[in-house]
C-alpha positions as CSV (number, residue, x, y, z in Angstrom):
1,M,6.9,19.8,-42.0
2,Q,10.2,18.1,-42.5
3,F,12.5,18.5,-45.6
4,D,11.9,14.9,-46.8
5,E,8.1,15.4,-46.7
6,L,8.4,18.7,-48.6
7,S,10.7,17.1,-51.2
8,Q,8.2,14.3,-51.8
9,L,5.4,16.7,-52.3
10,Y,7.5,18.9,-54.5
11,N,8.3,16.0,-56.8
12,L,4.6,15.1,-57.4
13,P,3.1,15.9,-60.8
14,L,2.0,19.5,-60.7
15,F,-1.7,18.8,-60.9
16,D,-1.5,16.2,-58.0
17,L,0.4,18.8,-55.9
18,I,-2.2,21.5,-56.6
19,Q,-5.0,19.0,-55.8
20,R,-3.6,18.3,-52.4
21,A,-3.0,22.0,-51.7
22,R,-6.5,22.8,-52.8
23,K,-8.0,20.3,-50.3
24,V,-6.0,21.9,-47.5
25,H,-7.0,25.4,-48.6
26,E,-10.7,24.5,-48.7
27,A,-10.5,22.9,-45.3
28,H,-9.1,26.1,-43.7
29,W,-10.2,28.9,-46.0
30,P,-13.5,27.9,-47.6
31,K,-15.0,31.3,-48.3
32,N,-13.1,32.3,-51.5
33,E,-11.7,35.4,-49.7
34,V,-8.5,37.3,-50.4
35,Q,-6.8,39.6,-47.9
36,L,-6.0,43.0,-49.5
37,C,-2.9,44.6,-48.0
38,T,-1.4,48.0,-48.9
39,L,2.3,48.5,-48.2
40,L,3.7,52.0,-47.7
41,S,7.4,52.9,-47.3
42,I,7.4,55.4,-44.5
43,K,11.2,55.7,-44.6
44,T,12.9,55.0,-47.9
45,G,16.5,54.5,-48.7
46,G,19.8,55.0,-46.9
47,C,19.8,51.6,-45.1
48,S,23.1,50.4,-43.7
49,E,22.4,46.8,-44.5
50,D,23.9,45.0,-47.6
51,C,21.0,42.8,-48.7
52,S,22.1,42.1,-52.2
53,Y,18.6,42.4,-53.7
54,C,17.5,45.6,-52.1
55,A,17.3,49.0,-53.8
56,Q,17.3,50.8,-50.4
57,S,20.8,49.9,-49.3
58,A,23.1,52.8,-49.0
59,R,25.9,50.6,-50.3
60,Y,24.5,50.5,-53.8
61,S,23.8,53.1,-56.6
62,T,20.2,52.3,-57.5
63,G,18.7,55.8,-57.9
64,V,16.7,55.5,-54.7
65,S,17.5,58.5,-52.5
66,A,17.7,58.4,-48.7
67,E,14.6,60.0,-47.2
68,S,13.6,60.9,-43.7
69,L,10.7,59.3,-41.8
70,M,7.4,60.5,-43.2
71,D,5.2,62.9,-41.2
72,K,2.3,61.3,-39.4
73,D,-0.3,63.4,-41.4
74,E,1.2,62.2,-44.7
75,V,1.1,58.5,-43.5
76,L,-2.5,59.0,-42.3
77,Q,-3.5,60.4,-45.7
78,Q,-2.1,57.3,-47.4
79,A,-3.8,55.0,-44.9
80,H,-7.2,56.7,-45.5
81,L,-6.7,56.3,-49.3
82,A,-5.8,52.6,-48.9
83,K,-8.9,52.0,-46.8
84,S,-11.1,53.8,-49.3
85,Q,-9.7,51.5,-52.0
86,G,-10.6,48.4,-50.0
87,A,-7.4,47.5,-48.2
88,T,-8.0,45.6,-45.0
89,R,-4.4,45.6,-43.8
90,F,-2.0,48.6,-43.8
91,C,1.6,47.7,-43.8
92,M,4.3,50.3,-43.1
93,G,8.0,49.6,-43.9
94,A,11.1,51.5,-43.0
95,A,14.6,51.1,-44.5
96,W,17.0,50.9,-41.5
97,K,18.7,48.2,-39.6
98,G,16.3,48.3,-36.7
99,L,14.7,50.3,-33.9
100,R,15.7,51.0,-30.4
101,D,13.6,52.1,-27.4
102,G,14.3,55.6,-26.2
103,T,15.1,57.1,-29.6
104,Q,13.2,59.9,-31.2
105,R,12.4,57.9,-34.3
106,F,11.0,55.0,-32.3
107,E,8.7,57.5,-30.5
108,K,7.6,58.9,-33.9
109,V,6.9,55.4,-35.2
110,L,4.8,54.5,-32.1
111,D,2.8,57.7,-32.6
112,I,2.2,56.9,-36.3
113,V,1.1,53.3,-35.5
114,S,-1.2,54.4,-32.7
115,S,-3.0,56.9,-35.1
116,V,-3.2,54.4,-38.0
117,S,-4.6,51.7,-35.7
118,R,-7.7,53.8,-35.1
119,L,-8.7,53.8,-38.8
120,G,-10.3,50.4,-38.8
121,M,-7.6,48.4,-40.6
122,E,-5.1,45.8,-39.3
123,V,-1.7,47.4,-38.8
124,C,1.5,45.7,-39.9
125,T,5.0,47.1,-39.7
126,T,8.4,46.0,-41.0
127,L,11.0,48.0,-39.2
128,G,14.1,45.8,-39.1
129,E,15.5,44.2,-35.9
130,L,13.6,44.5,-32.6
131,G,14.4,43.7,-29.0
132,E,11.9,42.6,-26.4
133,T,11.0,46.1,-25.2
134,E,10.5,47.5,-28.7
135,A,8.2,44.6,-29.7
136,V,6.1,45.0,-26.6
137,K,5.7,48.8,-27.2
138,L,4.7,48.2,-30.8
139,K,2.0,45.8,-29.6
140,Q,0.7,48.3,-27.1
141,A,0.6,51.0,-29.8
142,G,-1.6,48.8,-32.0
143,V,0.5,46.7,-34.3
144,T,-1.3,43.5,-35.2
145,A,1.4,41.9,-37.4
146,Y,5.1,42.3,-37.9
147,N,6.8,41.4,-41.2
148,H,10.4,40.1,-41.0
149,N,11.2,37.7,-43.8
150,I,13.8,35.0,-43.6
151,D,14.3,35.4,-47.4
152,T,15.9,32.0,-48.1
153,S,17.5,28.9,-46.4
154,P,19.8,29.3,-43.5
155,E,22.6,27.8,-45.6
156,H,22.1,30.3,-48.5
157,Y,21.5,33.3,-46.3
158,P,25.2,34.3,-45.9
159,D,25.5,34.6,-49.7
160,I,22.7,37.2,-49.7
161,V,23.4,39.3,-46.6
162,T,26.5,39.7,-44.5
163,T,25.6,42.6,-42.2
164,H,23.4,40.4,-40.1
165,T,22.9,36.7,-39.6
166,F,20.0,34.3,-40.1
167,Q,19.9,33.9,-36.3
168,D,19.4,37.7,-36.0
169,R,16.3,37.3,-38.0
170,L,15.1,34.5,-35.8
171,N,15.8,36.5,-32.7
172,T,13.6,39.4,-33.8
173,L,10.8,36.9,-34.7
174,R,11.0,35.4,-31.3
175,H,10.7,38.8,-29.6
176,V,7.7,39.6,-31.8
177,Q,5.9,36.4,-31.0
178,D,6.6,36.7,-27.3
179,A,5.0,40.2,-27.4
180,G,1.8,38.6,-28.8
181,I,2.1,40.0,-32.3
182,S,1.3,37.9,-35.3
183,V,4.3,37.1,-37.4
184,C,4.3,37.8,-41.2
185,C,7.3,35.9,-42.5
186,G,8.2,34.5,-45.9
187,G,10.9,34.5,-48.5
188,I,12.1,35.5,-52.0
189,L,12.4,33.3,-55.0
190,G,15.2,34.0,-57.5
191,L,18.2,34.8,-55.2
192,G,20.4,32.3,-56.9
193,E,19.1,29.6,-54.6
194,G,18.6,26.0,-55.5
195,R,15.5,23.8,-55.1
196,D,16.8,22.5,-51.7
197,D,17.1,26.1,-50.4
198,R,13.5,26.8,-51.2
199,L,12.4,23.7,-49.5
200,R,14.6,24.4,-46.5
201,M,13.0,27.9,-46.3
202,L,9.6,26.3,-46.0
203,E,10.8,23.8,-43.6
204,V,12.0,26.5,-41.3
205,L,8.8,28.5,-41.6
206,S,6.6,25.5,-40.9
207,S,8.8,24.7,-37.8
208,F,7.9,28.0,-36.1
209,N,5.8,27.5,-33.0
210,P,3.4,29.1,-33.5
211,Q,3.5,29.2,-37.3
212,P,3.4,32.6,-39.1
213,E,0.0,34.2,-39.5
214,S,0.9,35.2,-43.0
215,V,3.6,34.1,-45.5
216,P,4.6,36.4,-48.3
217,I,6.1,34.5,-51.3
218,N,8.1,37.1,-53.3
219,S,9.8,36.7,-56.7
220,L,12.9,38.8,-57.2
221,V,12.5,42.0,-59.1
222,P,16.1,42.7,-60.2
223,I,17.1,46.3,-59.4
224,A,19.9,47.8,-61.4
225,G,22.8,48.7,-59.2
226,T,22.3,45.9,-56.7
227,P,24.4,42.6,-56.9
228,M,21.2,40.8,-57.9
229,G,20.3,43.4,-60.5
230,D,22.0,42.1,-63.6
231,S,20.0,42.3,-66.8
232,D,20.1,38.6,-67.8
233,D,17.6,36.0,-66.8
234,S,19.7,34.1,-64.3
235,H,17.4,35.0,-61.5
236,Q,14.1,34.6,-63.3
237,V,11.7,32.2,-61.6
238,D,9.7,29.8,-63.7
239,S,6.0,30.3,-63.5
240,F,5.3,26.7,-62.5
241,E,7.9,26.9,-59.8
242,I,6.0,29.8,-58.3
243,V,2.8,27.8,-58.3
244,R,4.6,24.8,-56.7
245,M,5.9,27.0,-53.9
246,I,2.5,28.5,-53.3
247,A,1.0,25.0,-53.1
248,L,3.8,23.8,-50.8
249,A,3.3,26.8,-48.6
250,R,-0.4,26.1,-48.3
251,I,0.2,22.5,-47.3
252,A,3.0,23.2,-44.9
253,L,1.3,26.3,-43.3
254,P,-2.4,25.5,-43.6
255,K,-3.7,28.3,-41.3
256,A,-1.5,31.0,-42.7
257,K,-2.5,33.6,-45.3
258,V,-0.2,32.9,-48.2
259,R,0.6,36.2,-50.0
260,L,1.5,36.9,-53.6
261,A,4.0,39.7,-53.0
262,A,6.8,41.2,-55.0
263,G,7.0,40.2,-58.6
264,R,3.2,40.0,-59.1
265,L,3.4,42.8,-61.6
266,Q,5.3,40.4,-63.9
267,M,2.6,37.8,-63.6
268,N,-0.3,37.6,-66.1
269,Q,-3.8,37.1,-64.9
270,E,-3.8,33.4,-65.7
271,L,-0.7,32.8,-63.5
272,Q,-2.2,34.7,-60.7
273,A,-5.5,32.8,-61.0
274,L,-3.5,29.5,-60.8
275,C,-1.7,30.7,-57.7
276,F,-5.0,31.6,-56.0
277,F,-6.3,28.1,-56.9
278,A,-3.2,26.5,-55.4
279,G,-3.6,28.3,-52.1
280,A,-2.7,32.0,-52.2
281,N,-5.2,34.1,-50.4
282,S,-3.5,37.5,-49.8
283,I,-2.0,40.1,-52.1
284,F,-0.2,43.4,-51.8
285,Y,-2.7,45.8,-53.3
286,G,-2.1,49.2,-54.9
287,E,0.3,50.9,-57.3
288,K,3.6,50.6,-55.4
289,L,5.3,48.0,-53.3
290,L,8.1,49.8,-51.5
291,T,10.4,50.6,-54.5
292,T,8.9,48.3,-57.2
293,G,5.7,48.4,-59.2
294,N,2.5,46.5,-58.3
295,P,-0.8,46.0,-60.2
296,Q,-3.2,48.8,-59.7
297,A,-6.2,48.4,-57.4
298,K,-8.8,48.5,-60.1
299,A,-7.1,45.7,-62.1
300,D,-6.9,43.6,-58.9
301,L,-10.6,44.0,-58.1
302,A,-11.5,43.2,-61.7
303,L,-9.5,40.0,-61.6
304,M,-11.0,39.0,-58.3
305,A,-14.5,39.6,-59.7
306,K,-13.7,37.4,-62.7
307,L,-12.6,34.6,-60.3
308,G,-15.5,35.0,-57.9
309,L,-13.2,36.1,-55.0
310,K,-14.1,38.7,-52.5
311,P,-12.0,40.8,-50.0
312,L,-11.4,39.4,-46.6
313,E,-12.8,41.7,-43.9
314,P,-10.2,43.2,-41.5
315,N,-9.9,41.5,-38.1
316,L,-9.3,44.4,-35.7
317,H,-9.0,42.1,-32.8
318,L,-6.6,39.8,-34.5
319,E,-5.1,37.4,-32.0
320,A,-1.6,36.0,-32.7
321,P,-1.5,32.3,-33.3
322,Q,-1.0,30.3,-30.1
323,P,2.0,27.9,-29.7
324,D,1.5,24.2,-29.6
325,E,2.5,23.3,-26.0
326,S,3.7,19.9,-27.1
327,R,6.5,21.4,-29.2
328,P,9.4,23.6,-28.3
329,L,9.0,27.3,-29.0
330,S,10.6,28.2,-32.3
331,P,12.4,30.1,-33.7
332,A,14.8,29.6,-30.8
333,L,17.3,32.1,-29.5
334,A,20.9,31.2,-30.0
């Protein structure tokens, strides 16, 4: 979807925008189901990158200590717990720049993925930059989706991160898609971006061929010690802006799961309900989201029961979306 189209939709009265998004949602997701995802940090802190919002960067003093990669048995214990609580996708994140084939830690990750994939949940990983070989081996080990957010617009990205480029992100996403893995890719609201940056972010996401299978919409949780961690409200995102972005994401990416991600702890039940109505159909589920809080599982299930929503069953044979042959593959390599 082009920027001008997104801008016209954005400027609609809120209820008109939601009404349009709701029609798209009902056409593609008619069963009132919500995907429940649990995210576990399998390697926390000590990252060499300088993402200005992230508590796990070694460049900032945030109180997050650098830890080694978790043992497989410990990961499996957490995965079993997530499944027992109703999670249908288990996501594993590691704080480092990326993975390279032939290294000991990559072999450990492959072993962990292979074991988790046998538990009856979809397996998602977010491990930083990947090359072609690494993506293929993760697919073979059982990864069904790979998370690699673009965060914001290409124009605003250099103001947020300097240790890698926006094109680096696109390159990894291309390798993931070429390997037959579904892409999980979204952004963060509240990084000091303007309205146009948010629309450009959605323009880029909707231009992917194939489009992402899931799209997390995060709201910044300011972390003390990071450049974005000041105590004032300069990065606070208006509730109605969040709803607008959810609705726009639903229209621009009709087949994607649109996920309420970081920042949901700060949302009351009424705001979450409005987001579900506007097109959100996936949440991170459990007590912790990497290094920030997340509503507890019981509260999530209680809210879903009030709204008449039910968990989406896992798709263990999840096939990555197929590209439209009439359009160029995207994101493109430089």
